[in-house]
C-alpha positions as CSV (number, residue, x, y, z in Angstrom):
1,M,-3.2,22.2,-7.6
2,S,0.4,21.3,-8.8
3,T,1.5,17.7,-9.2
4,P,4.1,16.7,-6.6
5,E,7.6,16.1,-8.1
6,F,9.2,12.9,-7.1
7,T,12.9,11.9,-7.5
8,R,14.1,8.6,-8.9
9,D,14.8,7.5,-5.3
10,D,11.2,8.4,-4.4
11,Y,10.0,6.4,-7.4
12,N,12.0,3.3,-6.3
13,A,10.8,3.7,-2.8
14,L,7.2,3.9,-3.9
15,R,7.6,0.8,-6.0
16,T,8.8,-1.0,-2.9
17,V,5.9,0.4,-0.9
18,F,3.4,-1.0,-3.5
19,S,4.7,-4.5,-2.9
20,C,4.2,-3.9,0.9
21,I,0.5,-2.9,0.7
22,D,-2.3,-4.8,2.4
23,N,-5.2,-3.9,0.0
24,T,-8.1,-3.6,2.3
25,T,-11.9,-3.5,2.6
26,L,-13.3,-3.5,6.1
27,E,-16.7,-1.9,5.9
28,G,-19.9,-2.9,7.6
29,N,-21.6,-3.1,4.2
30,D,-19.0,-5.3,2.5
31,T,-20.4,-7.8,0.1
32,R,-19.2,-10.8,-1.8
33,Q,-19.1,-8.6,-4.9
34,R,-17.0,-6.0,-3.2
35,V,-14.5,-8.7,-2.1
36,E,-14.4,-10.1,-5.6
37,E,-13.6,-6.7,-7.0
38,L,-10.9,-6.2,-4.4
39,C,-9.3,-9.5,-5.3
40,Y,-9.5,-9.0,-9.0
41,S,-8.1,-5.5,-8.8
42,S,-5.2,-6.8,-6.7
43,L,-4.5,-9.5,-9.3
44,N,-4.6,-7.0,-12.1
45,M,-2.3,-4.4,-10.5
46,V,0.8,-6.0,-11.8
47,D,3.3,-4.7,-14.4
48,E,6.0,-7.4,-14.8
49,K,8.1,-5.3,-17.3
50,R,8.4,-2.5,-14.7
51,G,8.8,-4.9,-11.8
52,I,5.6,-3.5,-10.1
53,G,3.3,-5.6,-8.0
54,P,1.6,-7.5,-6.8
55,V,0.5,-6.2,-3.4
56,A,1.5,-8.1,-0.3
57,A,-2.0,-9.1,0.8
58,V,-5.7,-8.4,0.8
59,C,-7.3,-7.8,4.2
60,V,-11.0,-8.7,4.8
61,Y,-13.4,-9.7,7.5
62,P,-13.4,-13.4,8.5
63,V,-16.6,-14.2,6.6
64,F,-14.9,-13.4,3.3
65,V,-11.6,-15.2,3.9
66,R,-12.6,-18.4,2.1
67,Q,-13.8,-16.5,-1.0
68,A,-10.6,-14.4,-1.1
69,C,-8.5,-17.5,-0.8
70,Q,-10.2,-19.1,-3.7
71,L,-9.9,-16.0,-5.9
72,L,-6.2,-15.4,-5.1
73,K,-5.1,-19.1,-5.1
74,G,-1.6,-19.4,-6.7
75,S,-1.1,-15.7,-7.1
76,G,1.3,-15.2,-4.2
77,I,-1.0,-12.6,-2.7
78,R,-1.7,-13.4,0.9
79,V,-5.1,-13.3,2.6
80,A,-5.2,-11.4,5.9
81,S,-8.2,-11.3,8.2
82,V,-9.0,-9.0,11.0
83,A,-10.2,-11.1,14.0
84,G,-10.7,-10.9,17.7
85,A,-13.5,-8.4,18.0
86,F,-12.1,-5.9,15.5
87,P,-12.2,-2.9,15.8
88,S,-13.2,-2.4,19.5
89,G,-11.5,-5.4,21.1
90,Q,-14.4,-5.5,23.6
91,S,-15.2,-9.2,23.7
92,P,-14.2,-12.0,26.1
93,L,-11.0,-13.8,25.2
94,P,-12.8,-17.1,24.3
95,V,-15.0,-15.2,21.8
96,K,-11.9,-13.6,20.3
97,L,-10.1,-16.9,20.1
98,A,-13.1,-18.5,18.4
99,E,-13.1,-15.8,15.7
100,V,-9.4,-16.1,15.2
101,Q,-9.7,-19.9,14.8
102,Y,-12.6,-19.5,12.4
103,A,-10.5,-17.2,10.2
104,I,-7.6,-19.6,10.2
105,D,-9.9,-22.5,9.4
106,E,-11.2,-20.6,6.5
107,G,-7.7,-20.3,5.1
108,A,-6.3,-16.9,6.4
109,D,-2.5,-16.6,6.1
110,E,-2.4,-13.6,8.4
111,I,-4.4,-12.4,11.4
112,D,-4.7,-8.7,12.3
113,M,-5.9,-8.6,16.0
114,V,-6.5,-5.5,18.1
115,I,-5.5,-5.2,21.8
116,S,-7.9,-4.4,24.6
117,R,-7.0,-0.7,25.0
118,G,-9.3,-0.1,27.9
119,V,-7.7,-2.8,29.9
120,L,-4.2,-1.5,29.1
121,I,-5.3,2.1,30.1
122,E,-6.5,0.7,33.4
123,G,-3.0,-0.7,34.0
124,N,-3.7,-4.4,33.6
125,E,-0.6,-5.1,31.4
126,N,-0.6,-8.8,32.3
127,Y,-4.1,-9.3,30.8
128,V,-3.0,-7.7,27.5
129,F,0.1,-9.8,27.4
130,D,-1.8,-13.0,28.1
131,E,-4.5,-12.1,25.5
132,I,-1.9,-11.6,22.8
133,S,0.0,-14.7,23.8
134,S,-3.2,-16.8,23.6
135,I,-4.0,-15.5,20.1
136,R,-0.3,-16.1,19.1
137,H,-0.7,-19.7,20.2
138,C,-3.9,-20.0,18.3
139,C,-2.3,-18.6,15.1
140,Q,0.7,-21.0,15.4
141,E,2.8,-20.4,12.2
142,K,0.4,-17.8,10.7
143,T,1.5,-14.2,10.7
144,L,0.2,-12.2,13.6
145,K,-0.2,-8.4,13.4
146,V,-1.1,-6.7,16.6
147,I,-3.0,-3.4,16.3
148,L,-2.3,-1.0,19.1
149,E,-4.9,1.6,18.1
150,T,-2.4,4.4,19.0
151,G,-5.0,7.1,18.6
152,E,-6.6,5.9,21.9
153,L,-3.3,5.6,23.7
154,L,-2.9,9.2,24.7
155,S,0.8,9.3,25.6
156,S,4.0,8.1,24.0
157,S,4.8,6.1,27.2
158,L,1.6,4.1,26.7
159,V,2.4,3.5,23.0
160,L,5.8,2.3,24.1
161,K,4.3,0.0,26.7
162,A,1.8,-1.4,24.2
163,S,4.6,-2.0,21.7
164,E,6.8,-3.8,24.2
165,I,3.9,-6.0,25.4
166,A,2.9,-6.9,21.9
167,I,6.4,-7.8,20.8
168,N,7.2,-9.8,23.9
169,A,3.9,-11.7,23.6
170,G,4.9,-12.9,20.1
171,A,3.7,-10.3,17.5
172,D,5.2,-10.7,14.0
173,F,4.1,-7.1,13.3
174,I,2.9,-4.2,15.4
175,K,0.4,-2.1,13.7
176,T,-0.7,1.5,14.3
177,S,-4.5,1.6,13.9
178,T,-7.8,0.1,12.9
179,G,-8.7,3.0,10.7
180,K,-12.0,3.2,12.5
181,I,-11.4,6.2,14.8
182,A,-10.7,9.8,14.2
183,V,-7.0,9.6,14.9
184,S,-5.3,6.8,12.9
185,A,-1.6,6.4,11.9
186,T,0.6,9.3,13.0
187,P,4.4,9.8,12.5
188,E,4.7,10.5,16.3
189,A,3.3,7.1,17.4
190,S,5.0,5.3,14.5
191,R,8.4,6.7,15.6
192,V,7.8,5.2,19.1
193,M,6.8,1.9,17.7
194,L,9.8,1.7,15.3
195,E,12.2,2.7,18.0
196,T,10.8,-0.1,20.1
197,I,11.3,-2.5,17.3
198,R,14.9,-1.4,16.9
199,T,15.6,-1.7,20.6
200,H,14.1,-5.2,20.6
201,H,16.4,-6.2,17.7
202,E,19.5,-4.7,19.5
203,K,18.6,-6.9,22.6
204,T,17.6,-10.1,20.9
205,G,18.8,-10.0,17.3
206,K,15.2,-10.6,16.1
207,W,13.3,-8.2,13.9
208,V,9.6,-7.5,14.2
209,G,7.6,-5.9,11.4
210,F,5.8,-2.6,11.4
211,K,2.5,-1.8,9.7
212,A,1.1,1.7,9.3
213,A,-2.7,1.8,8.7
214,G,-5.6,4.2,8.9
215,G,-5.9,7.3,6.8
216,I,-3.0,6.6,4.5
217,S,-4.3,7.4,1.0
218,T,-1.7,9.5,-0.8
219,L,1.7,8.9,-2.3
220,E,3.2,11.5,0.0
221,Q,1.9,9.8,3.1
222,S,3.2,6.4,2.1
223,L,6.6,7.9,1.3
224,L,6.6,9.6,4.7
225,Y,6.2,6.2,6.4
226,Y,8.8,4.6,4.1
227,N,11.3,7.2,5.0
228,L,10.5,7.2,8.7
229,T,11.0,3.4,8.8
230,A,14.2,3.6,6.8
231,S,15.6,6.2,9.1
232,I,15.0,4.1,12.3
233,V,15.4,0.5,11.3
234,G,17.1,0.8,7.9
235,E,16.0,0.3,4.3
236,K,17.0,-3.4,4.4
237,Q,13.9,-4.0,6.6
238,I,11.5,-2.4,4.1
239,N,10.1,-5.5,2.4
240,N,6.8,-7.2,2.8
241,Q,8.2,-9.5,5.4
242,F,8.8,-6.6,7.8
243,F,6.9,-3.6,6.5
244,R,3.3,-3.1,5.5
245,I,0.9,-0.3,4.8
246,G,-2.8,-1.0,5.1
247,S,-5.1,1.1,2.8
248,S,-8.1,0.9,0.6
249,R,-7.4,4.0,-1.5
250,L,-3.7,4.0,-1.9
251,P,-3.2,0.9,-4.1
252,H,-5.0,2.2,-7.2
253,R,-3.5,5.7,-6.9
254,L,0.0,4.3,-6.4
255,F,-0.3,1.8,-9.3
256,S,-1.5,4.5,-11.6
257,F,1.4,6.7,-10.8
258,L,4.0,3.9,-11.2
259,T,2.6,2.8,-14.5
260,Q,1.9,6.2,-16.1
């Protein structure tokens, strides 16, 4: 198999992508050792001479947040936690809020929540809005990423509706997927989300971030989402304040490429 050829512009884009990665482990068999390895690898994937790294954040389950915070203290790498009945979203709101609060109390800088897709599909948009708003209030100044799980929203109109609800309810980012179902991030759903972000900015002057996650493991895939985002909201918005890619396999592959 031939090695893909990348231009100098591609290289620069991929270097930006690296700084926007949420380095992730979200497995049922995660251990303290695995989280330690994740944090140390994130700390070590830095090349100051080339201006590469670090990643934007590590993303773990709530029970590992305190450990991650201790290991990453002073590094500038943020600690993100999934919370709120990830990945199904099928828990009562008080349970979700308790888990979000737990993650925050443990030191999480960012919360990745997932919406109640079934309720949205049933047409109860107000419930989804109120749910996100309640978690937004719980998070206060913490970064809130709202996962739409677009692979379960089987029309572009439903992806649009979910995007609008999440943004209006206070999301800092809207995120494609949990990575736990067969259909994860897709360019089609991402385009709808990014166009919704652009429309919101045109109406309010406020930017909301975009996070692609689920199944993104190659340089080509990450470059696709970089270019798609740049084409819709502009390259100026591609920084880790407004653009993220969540992945467990991409970081090492990308760092190896950038430092070869």
